C-alpha positions in Angstrom: -97.5 -18.4 70.9 -94.3 -18.2 72.8 -91.4 -16.1 71.6 -88.1 -17.7 70.9 -85.2 -17.1 73.1 -83.1 -15.2 70.4 -85.3 -12.6 69.0 -84.4 -9.2 67.9 -86.4 -6.5 69.5 -87.4 -3.5 67.5 -87.7 -1.5 70.7 -85.3 1.4 70.9 -83.4 1.4 74.2 -83.7 4.3 76.4 -81.2 7.0 76.1 -77.9 6.4 77.6 -78.5 2.8 78.0 -76.5 0.4 75.8 -76.4 2.4 72.5 -73.3 2.8 70.3 -71.9 6.3 71.1 -71.2 7.4 67.4 -74.8 6.6 66.7 -76.1 8.4 69.8 -77.8 11.6 68.7 -76.9 13.4 71.9 -73.1 13.0 71.2 -73.2 14.3 67.6 -72.1 17.9 68.4 -69.2 16.9 70.5 -68.2 14.3 67.9 -68.3 17.0 65.2 -66.1 19.3 67.3 -63.5 16.6 67.8 -63.7 15.7 64.1 -63.0 19.3 63.1 -60.2 19.6 65.7 -58.6 16.3 64.4 -59.1 17.3 60.8 -57.5 20.8 61.4 -54.6 19.1 63.3 -54.0 16.5 60.6 -54.3 19.2 57.9 -51.8 21.4 59.8 -49.4 18.4 60.2 -49.7 17.5 56.6 -49.3 21.1 55.3 -46.4 21.9 57.6 -44.5 18.7 57.8 -45.5 15.8 55.5 -46.3 17.7 52.3 -43.1 19.7 52.3 -41.1 16.5 52.8 -43.0 14.8 49.9 -42.5 18.0 47.8 -38.8 17.9 48.7 -38.5 14.3 47.6 -40.3 14.9 44.4 -38.2 18.0 43.7 -35.0 16.0 44.5 -36.1 13.2 42.1 -36.9 15.8 39.4 -33.5 17.4 39.9 -31.8 14.0 39.8 -33.6 13.1 36.6 -32.7 16.5 35.1 -29.1 16.1 36.1 -29.0 12.5 34.7 -30.5 13.8 31.4 -28.0 16.6 31.3 -25.2 14.2 32.1 -26.5 11.8 29.3 -26.5 14.7 26.9 -23.0 15.7 27.9 -21.8 12.1 27.5 -23.6 11.8 24.1 -21.9 15.0 23.0 -18.5 13.7 24.1 -19.2 10.4 22.3 -20.3 12.3 19.2 -17.0 14.3 19.4 -15.0 11.1 19.8 -16.8 9.5 16.8 -16.1 12.6 14.7 -12.4 12.6 15.9 -12.1 8.9 15.1 -13.6 9.4 11.6 -11.3 12.4 11.0 -8.3 10.4 12.2 -9.3 7.5 10.0 -9.7 9.7 7.0 -6.4 11.4 7.7 -4.7 8.0 8.1 -6.3 6.8 4.8 -5.0 10.0 3.1 -1.5 9.5 4.5 -1.5 5.9 3.5 -2.6 6.9 0.0 0.1 9.6 -0.2 2.7 7.1 1.0 1.5 4.5 -1.5 1.6 7.1 -4.3 5.1 8.3 -3.2 6.4 4.7 -3.0 4.9 3.9 -6.4 6.5 7.0 -7.9 9.9 6.2 -6.3 9.7 2.6 -7.6 8.7 3.8 -11.1 11.6 6.3 -11.1 14.0 3.6 -9.9 12.7 1.2 -12.6 13.0 3.9 -15.2 16.6 4.6 -14.1 17.4 0.9 -14.1 15.8 0.5 -17.6 17.8 3.5 -18.9 21.0 2.2 -17.4 20.4 -1.3 -18.9 19.3 0.3 -22.2 22.5 2.4 -22.3 24.6 -0.6 -21.4 23.0 -2.6 -24.2 23.3 0.2 -26.7 27.0 0.5 -25.9 27.4 -3.3 -26.2 25.4 -3.2 -29.5 27.6 -0.4 -30.8 30.7 -2.3 -29.8 29.3 -5.5 -31.4 28.4 -3.6 -34.6 32.0 -2.1 -34.7 33.4 -5.6 -34.2 31.1 -7.0 -36.9 32.0 -4.2 -39.3 35.7 -4.8 -38.7 35.3 -8.5 -39.1 33.2 -8.0 -42.2 35.9 -5.5 -43.6 38.6 -8.0 -42.8 36.6 -10.8 -44.3 35.8 -8.7 -47.4 39.5 -7.9 -47.7 40.4 -11.6 -47.4 37.5 -12.5 -49.7 38.8 -10.1 -52.3 42.3 -11.4 -52.2 41.0 -15.0 -52.1 38.7 -14.3 -55.0 41.5 -12.6 -56.9 43.9 -15.6 -56.3 41.1 -18.1 -57.2 40.2 -16.2 -60.4 43.8 -15.9 -61.4 44.3 -19.6 -60.8 41.2 -20.6 -62.8 42.1 -18.4 -65.8 45.6 -19.7 -65.8 44.4 -23.3 -65.9 41.8 -22.5 -68.5 43.9 -20.6 -70.9 47.3 -21.5 -69.7 48.6 -18.0 -69.2 48.5 -15.9 -66.0 46.4 -12.8 -66.3 47.6 -9.4 -64.9 46.8 -8.6 -61.3 45.0 -5.4 -62.3 42.6 -7.2 -64.7 41.8 -9.8 -62.1 41.2 -7.1 -59.4 38.9 -5.1 -61.7 36.9 -8.2 -62.6 36.5 -9.2 -58.9 35.5 -5.6 -58.0 32.8 -5.6 -60.7 31.4 -8.9 -59.5 31.4 -7.8 -55.8 29.7 -4.6 -56.6 26.9 -6.2 -58.5 
């Protein structure tokens, strides 16, 4: 049987002829030496240069965050103070408004009371004057009524009996009737 043209051979090539160097057993010690040297150099670079820079960035970010939190706390405290000051000012303004309203109400009540007393006094004086006028008019009317009644009674008696009665008798009779 003939072998195909593309076959894989299980034969191991002779040393140094066509094998991949990392898999070559003769180069393992030198590869390990260079691996250790590269690892130590990379470790030293990372420890001396890269890691301090990363740590510096992390520290800077943490400081920035802490500063931002502190600033936020300070601003919150200021806003709390502003709210407290606003509420106090609002309460003070309400108190002043209430005091002004009470003062105005008291002034208006006092002014109304003074105006009422003034009007009441004026009405009382007009009433007293009117009562005096009524009393004087009543007195004058009663005087006139008395004389009219005496004249009328004298005239009636004279017509009825034909003689004129005395003025004293007529005055006494009219006085008795006016009293009762």
